[in-house]
SEMIRO-112740 format. One line per 4 residues: their letters; for each residue z, x, y of N, C-alpha, C. Coordinates in Angstrom, 1 decimal. Layout:
<rokols>
A = Z X Y Z X Y Z X Y  ...
</rokols>
This chain:
<rokols>
XXXX = 156.7 60.8 120.7 155.5 61.2 120.4 155.5 62.5 120.6  155.1 62.8 119.0 155.0 64.1 118.8 154.0 65.0 119.7  154.7 66.3 120.1 154.0 67.4 120.5 153.1 68.0 119.8  151.7 68.3 120.0 150.8 69.1 119.2 150.8 70.4 119.5
XXXX = 151.3 71.0 118.4 151.5 72.6 118.5 150.2 73.2 118.1  149.6 73.4 119.3 148.3 74.2 119.1 148.5 75.6 119.3  148.1 76.1 118.3 148.4 78.0 118.0 147.1 78.2 118.8  146.9 79.3 119.5 146.2 80.3 120.2 145.8 81.0 119.1
XXXX = 144.2 81.1 118.8 143.5 82.2 117.6 143.9 83.4 117.9  144.2 84.3 117.0 144.8 85.7 117.2 143.3 86.3 117.3  143.4 86.8 118.3 141.6 87.8 118.4 142.3 89.3 118.2  141.6 89.9 116.9 141.7 90.9 116.3 141.2 91.8 117.6
XXXX = 141.7 93.2 117.7 141.2 94.4 118.8 140.1 95.1 117.8  138.7 94.5 117.4 138.0 95.0 116.8 136.9 96.0 117.7  136.5 95.4 118.9 135.6 95.8 119.4 135.8 97.4 120.0  137.0 97.5 120.6 137.5 98.7 121.1 137.3 99.8 120.0
XXXX = 137.6 99.5 118.8 137.8 100.4 118.1 136.2 101.0 117.4  135.2 99.9 117.3 134.1 100.2 117.0 133.1 101.3 118.2  133.7 100.8 119.4 133.3 101.7 120.7 133.8 103.2 120.3  134.9 103.3 120.0 135.4 104.4 119.5 134.7 105.4 118.4
XXXX = 134.4 104.5 117.6 133.8 105.3 116.6 132.4 105.5 117.1  131.4 104.5 117.6 130.2 105.2 118.2 130.3 106.2 119.1  131.3 106.4 119.9 131.4 107.5 120.9 131.7 108.9 120.0  132.5 108.8 119.1 133.2 110.1 118.3 131.7 110.3 117.7
XXXX = 130.8 109.5 116.9 129.5 109.9 116.5 128.6 110.4 117.4  128.5 109.8 118.5 127.6 110.6 119.6 127.9 111.8 119.9  129.3 112.0 120.1 129.9 113.5 120.4 129.3 114.5 119.4  129.3 113.9 118.2 129.3 114.5 116.8 127.9 115.3 117.0
XXXX = 126.8 114.3 117.3 125.7 114.4 117.2 125.1 115.8 118.0  125.5 115.0 119.2 125.5 116.1 120.2 125.8 117.7 120.1  127.1 117.8 119.4 127.5 119.2 119.0 126.6 119.5 117.6  126.1 118.8 116.7 125.2 119.5 115.9 123.9 119.8 116.1
XXXX = 123.2 119.0 117.3 122.2 119.4 117.9 122.1 120.7 118.7  123.2 121.0 119.3 123.4 122.0 120.3 123.9 123.5 119.3  124.2 123.3 117.9 124.3 124.2 117.1 123.2 124.6 116.3  122.4 123.5 116.0 120.9 123.7 115.7 119.8 124.3 116.8
XXXX = 119.9 124.1 118.2 119.5 124.8 119.1 119.8 126.1 119.0  120.8 126.7 119.2 121.5 127.9 119.2 121.0 128.8 117.8  121.1 127.7 117.1 120.5 128.6 115.6 119.1 129.1 116.1  118.3 128.3 116.3 116.8 128.4 116.4 116.5 129.6 117.6
XXXX = 117.3 129.6 118.6 117.4 130.8 119.8 117.4 132.1 118.9  119.0 132.1 118.1 118.8 133.5 117.5 117.9 134.0 116.5  117.3 132.9 115.9 116.2 133.4 115.0 115.1 133.7 115.8  114.8 133.3 116.5 113.6 133.7 117.6 113.9 134.9 118.1
XXXX = 115.0 135.3 118.5 115.7 136.7 118.8 115.2 137.5 117.9  115.9 137.2 117.0 115.9 138.4 115.8 114.2 138.6 115.0  113.3 137.4 115.3 112.1 137.8 114.7 111.4 138.2 115.5  111.3 138.2 117.1 110.4 138.5 118.2 110.7 139.6 118.8
XXXX = 112.1 140.0 119.1 112.5 141.0 120.0 113.2 142.2 119.2  112.8 142.3 117.7 113.2 143.7 117.1 112.1 144.6 117.6  112.5 145.9 117.7 111.5 147.2 118.0 110.4 147.0 116.6  109.3 147.2 117.5 108.0 147.0 116.3 108.1 148.6 116.2
XXXX = 107.9 148.9 114.8 107.9 150.1 113.8 106.4 150.6 113.9  105.8 151.7 114.2 104.4 151.9 114.1 104.0 151.8 112.9  102.7 151.6 112.7 102.3 151.6 111.2 101.8 152.8 110.6  102.3 153.1 109.2 102.4 154.4 108.7 100.5 155.1 108.7
XXXX = 100.4 155.6 109.1 99.0 156.6 109.2 99.1 157.8 108.4  98.5 158.1 107.1 98.5 159.3 106.5 97.9 160.2 106.9  98.5 161.6 106.9 97.9 162.7 107.4 96.8 163.4 106.5  95.8 163.7 107.4 94.4 164.4 106.5 95.0 165.9 106.5
XXXX = 94.9 166.2 105.1 95.5 167.9 104.7 94.4 168.7 105.6  94.5 169.7 106.3 93.4 170.6 106.9 92.9 171.7 105.6  91.8 172.3 105.7 91.0 173.3 105.0 89.8 172.5 104.4  89.3 173.6 104.0 87.9 173.2 103.4 87.9 172.9 102.0
XXXX = 87.2 171.6 101.9 87.0 170.9 100.5 86.6 171.6 99.7  87.3 171.6 98.2 86.6 172.2 96.9 85.3 171.7 96.6  85.1 172.7 95.4 84.0 172.3 95.2 83.8 171.3 94.0  84.8 171.2 93.5 85.6 170.4 92.2 85.6 171.0 91.1
XXXX = 85.3 172.5 91.0 85.3 173.1 89.8 86.5 173.4 89.5  87.1 173.5 88.2 88.4 174.0 87.6 88.2 175.3 87.0  88.9 176.3 87.4 89.2 177.9 86.7 90.6 178.0 86.2  90.5 178.9 85.4 91.7 179.0 84.5 92.1 180.6 84.3
XXXX = 93.1 180.8 84.4 93.7 182.0 84.0 94.6 182.2 82.6  94.4 183.1 81.8 95.3 183.3 80.8 96.3 184.1 81.2  97.6 183.6 81.2 98.8 184.3 81.5 99.2 185.0 80.6  99.2 185.2 79.2 99.5 185.9 78.1 98.5 187.1 78.3
XXXX = 97.4 187.3 78.7 96.7 188.4 78.7 96.9 189.1 80.2  97.5 188.3 81.1 97.8 189.2 82.5 99.2 189.8 81.9  100.0 189.2 81.4 101.2 190.0 80.8 101.1 191.2 80.0  100.2 190.9 79.3 99.8 192.1 78.5 99.3 193.3 79.0
XXXX = 98.3 192.9 80.0 97.3 194.4 80.5 97.4 194.3 81.7  98.4 193.7 82.8 98.4 194.2 84.0 99.3 195.6 84.0  99.1 196.6 84.5 99.6 197.6 84.8 101.2 197.5 85.3  101.2 196.8 86.3 102.6 196.7 87.0 103.8 196.3 86.0
XXXX = 103.2 195.4 85.3 103.9 194.6 84.4 104.7 195.8 83.2  103.8 196.2 82.9 104.3 197.6 81.9 104.9 198.7 82.7  105.0 198.6 84.1 105.8 199.6 84.7 107.1 199.4 84.8  107.1 197.9 85.4 108.5 197.5 85.6 109.3 197.2 84.2
XXXX = 108.5 196.7 83.0 109.0 196.6 81.8 109.7 197.6 81.4  108.9 198.8 81.4 109.5 200.0 81.0 110.8 200.7 81.8  110.8 200.5 83.0 111.7 200.9 84.0 113.1 199.9 83.5  113.0 198.4 83.3 114.1 197.7 82.9 114.7 197.8 81.7
XXXX = 113.9 198.3 80.6 114.1 198.5 79.3 114.9 200.1 79.1  114.5 200.7 80.1 115.2 202.3 80.1 116.4 202.4 80.9  116.5 201.3 82.0 117.9 201.2 82.3 118.9 200.5 81.4  118.4 199.5 81.0 119.2 198.7 80.0 119.8 199.6 78.7
XXXX = 119.1 200.3 78.2 119.3 201.4 77.4 120.1 202.0 77.8  120.2 202.7 79.0 121.2 203.6 79.8 122.8 202.7 79.7  122.5 201.8 80.5 123.9 201.0 80.5 124.3 200.8 79.2  123.5 200.4 78.2 124.5 199.9 76.8 125.0 201.4 76.4
XXXX = 124.5 202.4 76.6 125.2 203.7 76.0 126.2 204.0 77.0  126.2 203.8 78.3 127.6 204.0 78.9 128.7 203.1 78.8  128.4 201.8 78.5 129.6 201.0 77.8 129.8 201.0 76.6  128.9 201.3 76.0 129.5 201.8 74.4 130.2 203.2 74.3
XXXX = 129.9 203.9 75.4 131.0 205.2 75.2 132.6 204.4 75.7  132.6 203.9 76.8 133.7 203.2 77.3 134.4 202.3 76.3  134.0 201.9 75.6 134.5 200.8 74.7 135.1 201.6 74.0  134.3 202.7 73.3 134.9 203.8 72.3 135.9 204.3 72.5
XXXX = 136.3 204.8 74.1 137.1 205.6 74.3 138.5 204.7 74.5  138.0 203.3 75.1 139.3 202.2 75.2 140.0 202.0 73.6  138.9 201.8 72.7 139.4 201.7 71.3 140.3 202.7 71.1  140.0 204.0 71.1 140.6 205.2 70.7 142.1 205.2 71.4
XXXX = 142.1 204.7 72.8 143.3 204.8 73.6 144.4 203.6 72.8  143.7 202.5 72.5 144.5 201.1 71.8 145.0 201.9 70.5  144.1 202.4 69.8 144.6 203.0 68.6 145.8 203.7 68.5  145.7 204.7 69.4 146.9 205.6 69.7 148.4 205.0 70.1
XXXX = 148.1 203.8 71.4 149.0 203.2 71.5 149.7 202.5 70.6  148.9 201.9 69.3 149.4 201.0 68.5 150.2 201.9 67.3  149.5 203.3 67.2 150.4 203.9 66.2 151.7 204.5 67.1  151.9 205.0 68.3 153.0 205.4 68.8 153.9 204.3 68.6
XXXX = 153.6 202.8 69.0 154.5 201.6 69.0 155.1 201.5 67.7  154.3 201.7 66.4 154.6 201.6 65.1 155.7 202.6 64.5  155.2 204.1 65.1 156.4 205.3 64.9 157.7 204.9 65.7  158.0 204.0 66.6 158.9 204.2 67.6 159.3 205.0 68.5
XXXX = 158.2 205.7 68.9 158.4 207.2 69.8 158.5 206.6 71.2  158.1 205.1 71.5 157.6 204.7 72.6 159.1 203.9 73.0  159.5 203.6 74.3 160.6 202.9 74.9 160.2 201.6 75.2  160.9 200.5 75.2 160.4 199.4 75.8 159.6 199.5 76.9
XXXX = 160.2 199.9 78.1 159.4 200.1 79.0 158.1 201.0 79.1  158.2 201.9 78.1 156.7 202.4 77.9 155.8 201.5 77.2  156.3 201.0 76.4 155.3 199.8 75.7 154.8 198.9 76.4  155.8 198.4 77.6 155.4 197.3 78.6 154.2 198.0 79.6
XXXX = 154.6 199.2 80.0 153.6 199.9 80.8 152.4 200.1 80.1  152.2 200.5 79.0 151.0 200.6 78.1 150.0 199.4 78.2  150.9 198.5 77.5 150.0 197.3 77.4 149.4 196.6 78.7  150.2 197.1 79.9 149.6 196.3 81.1 148.2 197.3 81.5
XXXX = 148.4 198.7 81.2 147.4 199.6 81.5 146.3 199.5 80.6  146.4 199.4 79.5 145.4 198.7 78.5 144.6 197.4 78.9  145.5 196.7 79.0 145.0 195.2 79.5 144.0 195.2 80.7  144.6 196.1 81.9 143.5 196.2 83.3 142.3 196.8 83.0
XXXX = 142.6 197.9 81.8 141.4 198.9 81.6 140.4 198.0 80.6  140.8 197.2 80.1 139.6 196.5 79.2 139.0 195.3 80.3  140.0 194.8 80.9 139.1 193.5 81.9 138.4 194.6 82.8  138.4 195.6 83.4 137.6 196.3 84.1 136.3 196.5 83.5
XXXX = 136.4 197.1 82.1 135.3 197.2 81.6 134.1 196.2 81.4  135.0 195.1 81.0 134.4 193.5 81.1 133.5 192.8 82.2  134.5 193.4 83.4 133.9 193.0 84.5 132.7 193.8 84.8  132.8 195.0 84.7 131.8 196.1 84.9 130.6 196.0 84.3
XXXX = 130.7 195.7 82.9 129.4 195.0 82.2 129.0 193.9 82.5  129.7 193.0 83.0 129.0 191.4 83.4 128.1 191.9 84.8  128.6 192.6 85.5 128.1 192.9 86.7 126.6 193.6 86.8  127.0 194.6 85.6 125.5 195.2 85.5 124.5 194.5 84.6
XXXX = 124.9 193.6 83.9 123.9 192.8 83.4 123.4 191.7 84.2  124.3 191.3 85.1 123.8 190.5 86.4 122.8 191.2 87.0  123.0 192.2 87.3 122.3 192.8 88.0 120.5 193.4 87.6  120.9 193.5 86.2 119.5 193.4 85.4 118.6 192.4 85.4
XXXX = 119.3 191.3 85.3 118.9 189.8 85.3 118.0 189.5 86.5  118.8 190.2 87.6 118.4 190.1 89.0 116.9 190.9 89.3  116.9 192.1 88.7 116.0 192.9 88.8 114.5 192.3 88.1  115.0 191.8 86.6 114.0 191.0 86.2 113.1 189.9 86.8
XXXX = 114.1 189.0 87.5 113.7 187.9 88.2 112.8 188.5 89.3  113.2 189.5 90.1 112.5 190.2 91.1 111.2 190.6 90.7  111.2 191.5 89.6 109.8 192.0 89.0 108.9 190.5 88.4  109.5 189.6 88.2 108.8 188.3 87.6 108.0 187.9 89.3
XXXX = 108.6 188.0 90.0 108.2 187.2 91.3 107.3 188.2 92.0  107.3 189.6 91.8 106.4 190.3 92.6 105.2 190.2 91.6  105.0 190.0 90.4 104.2 189.9 89.5 103.1 188.5 90.0  104.0 187.4 90.1 103.5 186.2 90.5 102.8 186.3 92.0
XXXX = 103.5 187.0 92.8 103.0 187.2 94.2 101.6 188.1 93.9  101.5 188.9 93.7 100.5 189.7 93.4 99.2 189.0 92.6  99.6 188.2 91.6 98.5 187.4 90.8 98.1 186.4 91.9  98.7 185.7 92.4 98.3 184.7 93.4 97.6 185.2 94.6
XXXX = 97.9 186.2 94.8 97.1 187.0 96.0 95.5 187.2 95.6  95.6 187.7 94.5 94.2 188.1 93.8 93.4 186.6 93.3  94.1 185.7 93.2 93.4 184.2 92.6 92.8 183.6 93.8  94.0 183.9 95.4 93.2 183.0 96.4 92.0 184.2 96.7
XXXX = 92.1 185.3 96.7 90.9 186.0 97.0 89.7 185.6 96.5  89.7 185.5 94.8 88.6 185.3 94.2 88.3 183.8 94.5  88.8 182.9 94.7 88.6 181.7 95.0 87.8 181.4 95.8  88.3 182.2 97.3 87.6 182.1 98.6 86.3 182.2 98.5
XXXX = 85.7 182.9 97.3 84.3 182.9 97.1 83.9 181.6 96.3  84.6 181.3 95.4 84.2 180.3 94.4 84.6 178.9 94.9  85.5 178.9 95.4 85.8 177.7 96.3 86.2 176.6 95.4  87.0 177.1 94.3 87.5 175.9 93.0 88.2 174.7 93.9
XXXX = 88.2 173.7 93.0 89.3 172.7 93.6 90.6 172.8 93.1  90.8 173.5 91.7 92.1 173.7 91.1 92.0 175.2 90.0  93.1 175.6 90.2 93.2 176.8 89.5 94.2 176.9 88.4  94.1 176.9 87.2 95.3 176.7 86.6 95.8 178.0 85.5
XXXX = 96.8 178.1 85.3 97.0 179.2 84.0 97.5 178.7 82.5  97.1 179.4 81.7 97.2 178.8 80.3 97.8 180.0 79.7  98.5 180.0 78.5 99.0 180.7 77.4 99.1 180.2 76.1  99.7 180.9 75.1 100.2 180.6 73.9 101.1 179.3 74.1
XXXX = 100.6 178.4 73.3 101.8 177.1 73.0 101.3 176.2 74.4  100.4 176.4 75.3 100.3 175.6 76.4 99.5 174.3 75.9  99.3 173.3 76.7 98.6 172.3 76.0 97.2 172.3 76.1  96.5 173.2 76.9 95.2 173.6 76.7 95.0 174.5 75.6
XXXX = 94.0 174.1 74.7 93.5 175.0 73.5 92.2 175.5 73.9  91.3 174.6 74.4 90.1 174.9 74.5 89.6 174.9 76.1  88.5 175.7 76.3 88.2 175.9 77.8 86.9 176.5 78.0  86.3 176.0 78.7 84.8 176.6 78.9 85.0 178.0 79.6
XXXX = 84.4 179.0 78.5 84.8 180.1 79.0 84.0 180.9 80.3  82.9 180.1 81.1 82.3 180.4 82.3 83.7 180.3 83.4  84.5 179.2 83.1 85.6 179.1 84.0 86.9 179.9 84.0  86.8 180.8 83.0 87.9 181.9 82.7 87.5 182.9 83.4
XXXX = 88.7 183.3 84.5 88.6 184.6 85.5 89.8 185.3 85.2  90.2 185.3 84.0 91.0 186.2 83.7 90.9 187.6 83.6  89.5 187.9 83.5 89.1 189.4 83.6 89.2 189.7 84.9  88.3 189.0 85.7 88.4 189.3 87.3 89.5 189.5 87.9
XXXX = 90.7 188.9 87.7 91.9 188.9 88.2 92.6 190.1 87.7  92.3 190.4 86.3 93.2 191.8 86.1 92.4 193.4 86.5  91.2 192.8 86.5 90.4 193.9 87.5 90.7 194.3 88.6  90.9 193.2 89.5 91.5 193.3 90.9 93.0 193.8 90.8
XXXX = 93.7 193.2 89.8 95.2 193.6 89.8 95.4 195.1 89.6  94.5 195.9 88.9 94.6 197.1 88.3 94.2 197.9 88.9  93.6 197.9 90.2 92.5 198.6 91.1 93.4 199.8 91.5  94.6 199.6 92.1 95.3 200.4 92.3 96.2 201.4 91.3
XXXX = 96.1 200.8 90.3 96.5 202.0 88.9 95.4 202.3 88.1  94.4 202.2 88.6 93.4 202.6 87.8 93.0 204.2 88.0  92.8 205.0 86.9 92.8 206.4 86.9 91.9 207.3 87.5  91.7 208.0 88.8 91.1 208.6 89.3 90.2 209.7 88.9
</rokols>
């Protein structure tokens, strides 16, 4: 009698693997949810916990409001008829003429020395050492003349700038004094080549400004 070879069915180990996969997915989901919660908390902190800046409130300038009137000053007329400008201009021109004369004489004297040196050098009466020393002396003298000339010209420019500032300060002082009565909102200067070509003559206060500026220079 033949023995029945009954083979037992092979059971694959599927169920444990499925459980493992489900477990991994569950853990991953927990981690993802935790990350989302942390991100939300961080955004909340950044949004609500930053120091609040105060709203900008523009300041209101102090002072009396103007009437809206616009006044004008002819700067060309001021430059032509303001006595202080004439005085300062004459002083600066006189100083410039004086300094030009001084440096013209110094340059002529230097040129004479240079010509004498060149003649002696060509005639062969100078030794090499004398030539070297003379050249050094002439070079130093020329550089000194140029440095002095530049310094003097810079001084004249500084004086010119100071004179312009003095004139402007005086004019602004007078304009403020006049406008303390008229209380115009704006006072402009105009002149040749400016954008303003026509203006209401009743708004031109040039003569009033000149009268005040020249009070101290009027003949008694």
